[in-house]
C-alpha positions as CSV (number, residue, x, y, z in Angstrom):
1,M,8.5,-32.3,-18.2
2,S,8.4,-34.5,-15.1
3,D,5.6,-33.8,-12.6
4,E,6.1,-35.5,-9.2
5,R,3.2,-33.8,-7.5
6,A,0.5,-35.9,-5.8
7,G,-2.4,-33.9,-7.1
8,L,-4.2,-30.5,-7.2
9,D,-3.1,-27.9,-4.7
10,D,-5.6,-26.9,-2.0
11,E,-6.8,-23.8,-3.8
12,R,-7.6,-25.4,-7.1
13,R,-9.1,-28.4,-5.4
14,S,-11.4,-26.2,-3.5
15,I,-12.4,-24.4,-6.7
16,A,-13.0,-27.7,-8.5
17,L,-15.1,-29.2,-5.7
18,A,-17.2,-26.0,-5.5
19,T,-18.0,-26.0,-9.2
20,R,-21.3,-27.3,-10.5
21,G,-20.7,-30.7,-12.1
22,F,-20.8,-34.4,-11.8
23,M,-17.2,-35.5,-11.2
24,P,-16.6,-37.0,-7.8
25,E,-13.4,-36.1,-6.1
26,L,-11.9,-39.6,-6.2
27,E,-12.6,-39.8,-9.9
28,G,-11.2,-36.3,-10.5
29,D,-8.0,-37.3,-8.8
30,A,-7.8,-40.4,-11.0
31,L,-8.5,-38.3,-14.1
32,W,-5.6,-35.9,-13.0
33,A,-3.2,-38.8,-12.5
34,A,-4.1,-40.4,-15.9
35,A,-3.7,-37.1,-17.7
36,R,-0.3,-36.4,-16.0
37,D,1.0,-39.8,-17.1
38,A,-0.3,-39.3,-20.6
39,A,1.3,-35.8,-20.9
40,A,4.6,-37.4,-19.9
41,T,4.3,-40.3,-22.3
42,V,3.4,-38.1,-25.3
43,P,5.2,-34.9,-24.4
44,G,4.1,-31.7,-26.1
45,A,0.8,-33.1,-27.4
46,P,-2.4,-31.4,-26.1
47,L,-5.1,-32.8,-23.9
48,L,-8.8,-32.5,-24.9
49,E,-12.1,-33.0,-23.1
50,V,-15.5,-33.4,-24.6
51,G,-18.1,-32.0,-22.3
52,S,-16.9,-29.4,-19.9
53,Y,-20.2,-28.1,-18.5
54,C,-19.2,-25.5,-15.8
55,G,-15.5,-26.5,-15.7
56,R,-15.3,-28.9,-12.8
57,S,-13.2,-31.6,-14.5
58,T,-11.4,-28.9,-16.6
59,V,-9.7,-27.6,-13.4
60,W,-8.1,-31.1,-12.9
61,L,-7.0,-31.3,-16.6
62,G,-6.0,-27.6,-16.8
63,D,-3.7,-28.1,-13.9
64,V,-2.0,-31.0,-15.6
65,A,-1.7,-29.1,-18.9
66,E,-0.1,-26.0,-17.2
67,H,2.6,-28.1,-15.5
68,A,3.3,-30.1,-18.6
69,G,3.7,-27.0,-20.7
70,T,0.8,-27.8,-23.0
71,V,-2.9,-27.0,-23.2
72,V,-6.2,-28.7,-22.8
73,F,-8.9,-28.0,-25.4
74,A,-12.3,-27.9,-23.7
75,V,-15.0,-28.7,-26.3
76,D,-18.7,-28.0,-25.3
77,H,-21.6,-26.2,-26.9
78,H,-22.6,-25.1,-23.4
79,R,-26.3,-25.7,-24.0
80,G,-26.4,-28.8,-21.8
81,S,-26.7,-32.4,-22.7
82,E,-30.0,-34.2,-23.1
83,E,-30.0,-35.3,-19.5
84,N,-29.5,-31.7,-18.4
85,Q,-32.6,-30.3,-20.0
86,A,-35.8,-29.3,-18.2
87,G,-37.8,-32.2,-16.9
88,W,-34.7,-34.4,-16.5
89,E,-33.0,-35.4,-13.3
90,H,-29.9,-33.3,-13.8
91,H,-31.5,-30.1,-14.8
92,D,-30.2,-27.0,-13.0
93,T,-32.4,-23.9,-13.4
94,S,-29.6,-21.6,-12.2
95,V,-27.7,-22.1,-15.5
96,V,-30.6,-21.2,-17.7
97,D,-30.2,-17.9,-19.6
98,A,-33.3,-15.8,-18.8
99,R,-33.2,-14.0,-22.2
100,T,-33.2,-17.2,-24.4
101,G,-34.7,-19.7,-22.0
102,K,-31.8,-22.0,-22.9
103,M,-29.1,-23.4,-20.8
104,D,-25.8,-21.5,-21.0
105,T,-23.0,-22.8,-18.9
106,L,-20.2,-20.8,-20.7
107,P,-20.2,-17.8,-18.3
108,F,-19.9,-20.2,-15.3
109,F,-17.1,-22.1,-17.1
110,R,-15.2,-18.9,-17.8
111,A,-15.5,-17.8,-14.3
112,V,-14.2,-21.1,-12.9
113,I,-11.2,-21.1,-15.3
114,H,-10.4,-17.5,-14.4
115,D,-10.6,-18.1,-10.7
116,A,-8.4,-21.2,-11.0
117,D,-5.8,-19.1,-12.9
118,L,-5.9,-21.5,-15.8
119,E,-6.7,-19.2,-18.7
120,D,-3.3,-19.8,-20.3
121,A,-3.7,-23.6,-20.1
122,V,-7.4,-24.0,-21.0
123,V,-8.6,-23.3,-24.6
124,A,-12.4,-23.3,-24.8
125,I,-13.9,-24.4,-28.0
126,V,-17.6,-23.6,-28.1
127,G,-19.4,-25.8,-30.6
128,R,-20.9,-29.2,-31.0
129,S,-18.5,-32.1,-30.5
130,H,-19.0,-33.9,-33.8
131,V,-18.7,-30.6,-35.8
132,V,-15.4,-29.8,-34.2
133,A,-14.1,-33.4,-34.5
134,A,-14.9,-33.4,-38.2
135,T,-12.0,-30.9,-38.9
136,W,-9.7,-31.9,-36.1
137,T,-6.2,-33.0,-37.1
138,T,-3.9,-32.7,-34.1
139,P,-2.8,-35.9,-32.3
140,L,-3.8,-35.9,-28.6
141,A,-1.9,-37.2,-25.6
142,F,-5.1,-37.5,-23.6
143,L,-8.8,-37.6,-24.6
144,F,-11.5,-37.4,-22.0
145,I,-15.0,-38.1,-23.2
146,D,-17.8,-36.9,-20.9
147,G,-20.2,-35.4,-23.4
148,G,-23.8,-36.2,-24.3
149,H,-24.9,-39.5,-22.8
150,G,-27.5,-40.4,-25.4
151,E,-26.7,-43.2,-27.9
152,L,-26.1,-40.9,-30.9
153,P,-23.9,-38.3,-29.1
154,A,-21.8,-41.0,-27.5
155,R,-21.3,-42.9,-30.7
156,L,-20.4,-39.7,-32.6
157,D,-17.9,-38.8,-29.9
158,Y,-16.3,-42.2,-30.1
159,E,-16.1,-42.1,-33.9
160,G,-15.0,-38.5,-34.2
161,W,-12.4,-38.3,-31.5
162,T,-10.8,-41.6,-30.6
163,P,-8.8,-41.8,-33.9
164,H,-6.9,-38.7,-32.8
165,V,-5.5,-40.3,-29.7
166,A,-1.7,-40.7,-30.3
167,I,-0.2,-44.2,-30.0
168,G,0.7,-44.5,-26.3
169,G,-1.8,-41.8,-25.5
170,T,-4.8,-42.2,-23.2
171,L,-8.6,-42.3,-23.6
172,A,-10.6,-41.6,-20.5
173,I,-14.4,-42.2,-20.4
174,H,-16.8,-41.0,-17.7
175,D,-20.0,-42.6,-16.5
176,V,-19.2,-46.1,-17.6
177,F,-21.7,-48.5,-16.0
178,P,-21.4,-52.2,-16.9
179,D,-24.4,-52.9,-14.7
180,P,-27.6,-51.3,-16.1
181,A,-28.8,-50.8,-12.6
182,D,-26.1,-48.3,-11.9
183,G,-26.7,-45.8,-14.7
184,G,-27.2,-45.0,-18.3
185,R,-25.8,-47.3,-21.0
186,P,-24.4,-45.2,-23.9
187,P,-20.9,-44.4,-22.5
188,Y,-20.5,-48.1,-21.8
189,E,-22.1,-49.5,-25.0
190,Q,-21.1,-46.8,-27.5
191,I,-17.6,-45.8,-26.3
192,F,-16.1,-48.2,-23.8
193,R,-16.9,-51.5,-25.4
194,P,-16.2,-50.4,-29.0
195,A,-12.8,-49.0,-27.9
196,L,-11.8,-52.3,-26.3
197,E,-13.3,-54.4,-29.1
198,S,-11.4,-52.4,-31.7
199,G,-8.1,-53.7,-30.5
200,R,-6.7,-50.2,-30.5
201,F,-7.1,-49.7,-26.7
202,R,-6.5,-51.7,-23.6
203,L,-7.9,-51.0,-20.1
204,A,-5.4,-49.3,-17.8
205,S,-7.5,-48.5,-14.8
206,A,-11.0,-48.1,-13.4
207,T,-12.1,-45.7,-10.6
208,G,-15.8,-45.5,-9.9
209,S,-17.4,-44.8,-13.2
210,L,-14.2,-43.6,-14.8
211,R,-12.4,-45.9,-17.2
212,V,-8.9,-45.1,-18.4
213,L,-7.6,-46.9,-21.6
214,T,-4.2,-46.8,-23.4
215,R,-4.0,-46.6,-27.1
216,V,-1.8,-49.5,-28.3
217,D,-2.4,-49.6,-32.0
């Protein structure tokens, strides 16, 4: 299904930008464009994102999935990554469940997907990424990795999910910082570099900290 649109409509864009999260608008638009192209290249195959948080990036991806006649699987345990926990820079007390004392972003995620009218295009999978990946078998047109930014979670996301990207499909990685002064290293060292060095992926584009790669083998 061809999609000649330039990007999100105004209503969904407003919802995405109002949603808690860490995806800058310019990178969100680049993510949308890459997902649109991937969905056209590998028609019928689903999209998948690792690390949905409150659904900010999911709105961009869900919009693509809806118009392409497919779905995006949104994988997240919704307890927050290491860098989201209390005492860390990106901790948000408003997403802490008062009953358990733990982060719980799932209610916020569900509200965003509802308000964006994307419930038919977004399939939430609530669980730890490596556990879900261990039994996953469906080839993916598009994989977006934006999960835990520690060394182990990043490495497990790379090992568990990148083999499922279809030939000609797309791998997108968020928070890739070649210069250590700009940010954390694991997405660069544990996902981006291994993908390139494997020979299975080639770099297609870079926008801010977003890297888009095409699977070639």
